[in-house]
N, C-alpha and C positions, 0 to 999 in steps of 0.2 A: 280267584287268585289269592294266594297268601303272600304277604310281603313282610320283610323285617325292616324296621327303621331304627337306626342307631344315631341318637343325638350326640354330637361331639363338637361343642363350640371351642374356640381357641383361647378364650379369655380367662382361664382358671387363675385365681390369684394366690390361693394357699399353696398349690403345687403348680408353679409355672409350666405351661406346656404339658399338662398332665396326660391328655389323651394321646399325645405323640411321644411322650417320654419312654425311653427304653425300659422294659420290665423283663428281666431275664433274657436280654438279648433281642427282644422284639418290641416294636411300638405297642403300647398298651392296647390301643384300639384293635390291633391285629387279632388278639385273642377272641374278641366278640365276633369279628368277621369270620374267622376260621371255624368257630363253634357253630355259627349260623349255617355255614356251608356244610359242615359235617352232619348237621341234623337232618338235612334233606327235606326240610319243611317249607322252603320258600322258593317262589318263582323269581323274586327279585330281592336283593339285599341292598338297601339304600342308606347312605350316610348323609345326615343333615348337618352341615357345618358352615361356618362363616370364614373358615381358615383355609387358605390355599395349600399350606403344608400338610394339614390333616387330609384334605381332599386328595392330594397326590399319594399319600400313604394308603388311603382307603382303596384307591384304584389299583395300586400296586398289589394289594392283597385280594383283589377280585370283587370288591364292592362297587356299586354305582354311586356316582355323585352327579345326578342329573340337573341339580340346581344348587345355587349358593344361598344359604339362609339369610333372609333380610336382617338388617341391623336392628329393627324394632323387636325381634325375638332372639337376639344374640347377646343381650346384656344380662346383668345379675338378677334382673327382675322377671325375666321370661321364665315361664313354667314349662315342665315337660309336656303338659297338655297343649300349651300354645304351639310347641314345636311339632307335636304329633298331628294336630289339626291342620297346620300349614302343609305338612308333608303329604298327608292323606288327600287333602283338597287338591294339591298340585297333581298328584298321581291320577286322581279321578278326572281332572281337566284334560289329561292326556288320553282319556278313554280307557284306562286300565280297569278291568272288572274286579275290583278289590272286594274280597269277602272278609278275611281275617287279617289282622295286623299284629305284629309282635314288636313292642318297643324293647330293644336290647340296650342296656347301658354300656358305654364304651369302656368302663372300668370294672370289668367283671371277669378277671382271669380264671376264676374258679368255676365258672359256669360250664356245664357239660351238655353235650348234644342230647343226652337222654332226658335232661330236665326240660328242654324245649319241646321234645317230642311228647313227654307226658302232659305238658300244659296244653298242647294242641289236641291231644286225645280227649282230655277233659272238656275242653271248650266245644269240641265236635260232638261229643256224646250226650251232653247234658244241657238243659235250658239255662245257660249262663251268658253273662255279658263279658266277663273278664276271668282270667286265670293268671295268678302272679306267684312269684317265689317268696317264701317266708321261712322263718326258722324260729325256734323257741328262745325265749330269754333264758340266760344261764342261772338266774336267781328268781325267786318268787317276787313278782312285782308288787304283790299285795303287802309286802313287808318293807317296801321302799321308805326311805326317810328323806326329809328335806331340811334345809338350814335357812334360818331367817337372816336378817341383816347383821345381827349380833352373833351369827354362827351357832345359835341355839337350835337344838334338834326337835323335830316333831315328825310323826308318822303320817304318810299319805292316807293310810287306812288303819286308824288306831283300833278298829274293831278286830284286827287280826294280830294284835300285840302278842297274844299267847297261842295263836294257831300254829301248829307244826307245819313246816314247809311241805312235807309229803302229803298233807291233807288239803293243800291248795291246788286248784286246777292250773295246768300249764297256760302260759300266755305266750303269744307269738308276735313277731314283728316282721315288717317288710324286709326281705333280704336284698332288695335293690339290685336285682340282676335282670329280670325280664317281666314283661306285662303283656300277655296275650289279650286281645280283645276284638270284638266285632268292630268293623270300621264305623258303623253307625253309632256305637257306644262312645267311641272317642270323639266323633264329630258333635254329638249331642252333649258332651261334657259330663257324662254319667260318672258318678263316684266309683272309684275302684274298690275301696274297702267298704263293701256293702253286701247285702243279702244275695245279690245276683253275681257274686264272685266266689271262687274257690282258690285255695292256695296249694301249690306244690311244696311240700315241706322238705327243706334241705337240711343236712346235718350241719350243726354249728361250725364244725371245723372247715366247712367250705363257704363260709359267709364272712366277709370282711369289708366294711366301709373303707373307702380310700379317699379321705377328704383332707388329710394333713400329711406332712412328711413323716411323722411318726407312724401313721396308718400305712403309708407306703412301705416303710422299712419292715414293719411287722408282716405285711402281705408278702413281701419278697421272701422273708424267712419262712413263712408258712408254706408258700408255694414250693420252696426248696425241700421242705420236709415231706409234703404230701405227694409231690409229683416229681421229685428228683431234679427239679430245675429244667425238665425237658419241655421245650415249646411245643 
């Protein structure tokens, strides 16, 4: 059995009500639920939340909320791994024969069903523990600079002071959209960013963190441009 788990707590501080806030006319979490459904990859789509309003929205859009998340993993200090381990353990206690699990973030309106399908294919075909979404940095990270307390500049990698950007290898970062993994890997707490993982590379135009109101406004504008504002 393959299941999707969407972590969606109700206590976002920087964007109050982020997971249920309307994004182009639909609650933000609805996009992840609908994309999971469209992918055809899952027998169950579960939302892990501590918030009754989010639970109601999740059920309205066709996801399951078979439990409410305990308070001890619903605060600012709880990690995604904590939430995943709790949800997987709960499902196994119900006797569900879980093989592969996909953590889908609730704030991923640019995620496409094909991305999820590609991740599942990789995890099924190769000896991997995880597959996750990633994209390239827009600039050469080897030429990054830092500022000290007096705002004086130094390079992170001074050996690349005179290296041309085109001569430096691409660097990638987590796109923060999905994380396929074996149930056993999540339960054992294996690191995701390691040799036993592969990345599905997404175009940068479809990757946007949504952590602040400025991020939200940019994401709405980007969605309008890319997808015409269609839900």
